N, C-alpha and C positions, 0 to 999 in steps of 0.2 A: 707748461710749470702752472697747472691745475691747485699745488694749495697754497703757492706767495701771494701771500697778502699783505706786502706794501713793501717799503722802505726799512720801515723803522723809524725813524723821523722823529713823528709822537705818534703817542697813542689816549686813548679820547679814555675821558673821568673821571667817573661825580661831580662834578662842585658842590664841596660839601655845607651844608647848611652856614646860611649867612648872602652866600655866595661867597665869588671869586674877583680879583682883580686882575686880570693881564700884562704880562712881565710883571708879578708875585710868583712868587717861592714856590709848587707844589713840592713837601718832604713826601716820601710815600717808605715804608717798611723799613728798604734798601735803596733806598735811589735815589735820589731829585733832578727836576726836574724845572720847564719854567713852564708856567702857564699859556696861552697863545692870546687869545682874548677874555676879558669882564664876561661873567656868567654869573644865572642867581642860583642861589642850591638846590640842587637835585637835579640841574642840569646837566647834557654827556659839553663834555669843551675837551681842544687837546692841550694835552702837556708837551713840549717839547727836549726829543732827548736826543739835541742835537743842535751845534750853534755854537756862537757867542752872542754876551749878553753884559750889560753892564746890568746886575742886585744887589739891592740895599746887604748890606754886612754889616754885621756886630761891635758894637761899638768897644773900643781899648784899642784890635785886635790889628797889625801888619802885614801887609802878603808882597812877597814878593814873587819875579815871575816865575810862572812853573810847582807854586805851592804849591798841591794841593788840596780842595779846594770843601770841608764840607758843606749840608744847613746843620745849620741849627733846626731841634723847635721848633721854633718862634714863626724862621722862613728867613732866618739872615746867612747870610755867604760868614764863615770861620776859617783858622788850619787850623783848627785848636778836633781832636778825635773825640770829646767827649760821652759818656750817655747821653743815646738821644744821637747825638747826630748823625746822615746819614753821607755817604758821597753826594759829590756836585759836578765836583770837574777840574779846573786848574785854572790857577792866575792867570790870563795873560798883560797883565800890567799892574804898575802898581800900586798898592795901596798902604796910603801913612794911618796909624791909628785914631786918626784924625776925624781923618772918611766915612764917609754914610755910605760908598759905594764901590764898588772891586768887578772892575773884568773879569770874565772867568768864558772859557774854554769847557764842555757841559761836554765828561767824555768818564764810562763808566774804570774804576783804578781795576 
């Protein structure tokens, strides 16, 4: 099959001005993922679309296992579907309101 491009677990994107940090959330228009590595602004960097990660969580939000998780426009995980929030995946562990992180399995909705 000569049109196969890969498994689709990662896609390349151009790092935003100011650079990006590996393990933080990439927030696209319709989907979020996790940066694979650090990168300077303008450089290509891979964004993971599959896998399980511990990511920063919005303050005051509690999550239970299998809650749908979205990314805010600022790159924090939340369970809210508010304006500007895009799908990230599902919680794979309980996170209390005071926790700063949550475990997420990346998945399209």
